[in-house]
N, C-alpha and C positions, 0 to 999 in steps of 0.2 A: 284565729277567732278561739273564744274558750267553750269549754264545754258546760252547758250549764244543766244539764241531765244530773238528778240525785244519783249517788253510789249505788243505792240499794235498787234503782231501776237498772243501772249499767250492769250489774252483776246478773240480773234476772235476763236481761238480753243476751249477754255473754253466755249464759249456760244453755239457752236454746240454740244459739249458733254454734256452739261446741257438739250438741248432740248430733248434728248434721256432719260437720265438719270431721268429725273422728269417726263418722261411720262409713258407708259403703260410698258416698258421695264428698269425698275431701273438696271437690271445687266449689261446693255450694257454700259462698261467703258472702256476707253483706259487703257491699262496696262501703269505702270509708266515708259514711255519711253521718256521723254523730251530731252534726249542726241541723239536721233538719228532723221534721217531727214523723218521718216516713224511713222505713228500712227498706234498701233498695238491694235486690239479689240478680245475679246472673244464673241462667241454666243453660245448659247446652246439650240436654239430652231430655228425651221423655222420662226416663229415670229419675233424672235429678229435679225435674218440674214436678213428678209424683211423689218424691220425697219431701219437696218443698211444701206441695200442697197439704200432704198429711200430717207433717209436722204444725205447720203454721196457721193455715187456713182455716176459718170456722166454716163448719159443715155447710151452710147455706151458701158461703162464699167459693166454695171448691170449683175448680175450671177441671172439664176433662182434657181438653187438648192444650198441648204445650206450644203450638203452632196451628194457625189457622190455614186454610187450604190454600195451596200455592204460595206460602209466605215462607221466607228464610229466617225472619225474626218477627217476634209476637210481643207485645206488653201487655201484662195483667195486673190489675190492682185488687187488693181484698184486704181482710183484716186477719188477725190472728185470735186465738182464744180469749185473749186479754184486751181486744179491743186496739192494738197496735197495729196501724196502717203498715200494710208491706207492699211493695211492688216486684214483680219478677219480672225481668227481660230476658226472654227467652231466644236463644240463637240456635238454629238448625245446622246439621252438617252441610247443608248448601251456602251456609256462608263462606266456607274456604274453598270454593269455586270462584270467588271474585278477586280482583286485585285490589290493593289496599285503597285505593282512592273511593272505590264502589263500597268496600266493606264501610269505611269511613261515612259514606252518604247515607248507608243503612243503618248504622248506629245513631248518626244524627236524627233519624226520621225516629227510631224507637225512644231516643232521649227526649224528643219533643214530647212524646207521649207520656213518659215519665213527669216531666214537667207539668202537663196538663192534670194528671193523677194526684200530684202535689198538691196544685194550685185549687183543685176542687175539694180537695180533702180540708184544705185551711180556708176554703171559701174565699179565697184570694180574688178580688174582682179587677183589681188595678196593679199588676205585679212590677212594674216599672220597667227601667229599661237594664240596668245592671243586674239585678238579681238573676233573672232566667239566662242571662248571657254568660255569667260565671259558672251557675250551676250546670248549664249544657256543656262548657268546656271541662267542667270537673269530671261529669258524668260520661262524656264522650272518651276520655283519656283512661278512665277505669275501664270503661267497657273493651276499649280497645287493647289493655293490657291483659285482658282474659282471652281474647281472641287472638291475640299474639302468641300466648302462651298455648292455646288449644294449637295452632298451627305448628309450633316447634314439638309438640307431644305427637304430631300425626308423621 
C-alpha cells in the first residue's frame, strides 16, 4: 500500500513521535499505521499514558485513568492539538499474568474498540468484510509484539 500522506505532514507527525520516544518513555511509539487517518499508540503504564495524554491530547479530550476499574486493558480515543485523531491502547501490568491465548483474546477485544474508534472518526457506516479483518490482524500482531517485548523485559 502506498503512503499518500504529504511529506510535510509526515515530518510533523514524526517530530511529535520523537519527542516522546527520545524522552522518559521510549516505548511510546505509534503502531505502523500510516495507511489510516488515525495514529494508534500502545501504553504499558500510567506514566506512559500521562505522557501521551499531555503531549498529544487536546485539553478537553484528556483522560485521567489509563485503565478503567478492574480492567487489564483499555482503549481511549481523542485528538491532538492539531485535530489529528489519536487512539491509545493501554495494557496494565495485569496483562502479564495471562497465558498467550488469553492475552490474544484481550488484545483482540481492545483492537475491536480501535476499529470502532476509527470507523466513528471517519463516519464509516458499512466497513465491508475485508477491511476490518485485515486491520484487526495487523493491529493484533503489532500489539502482541509490544506485549512480548514487555514480557521479555520483566
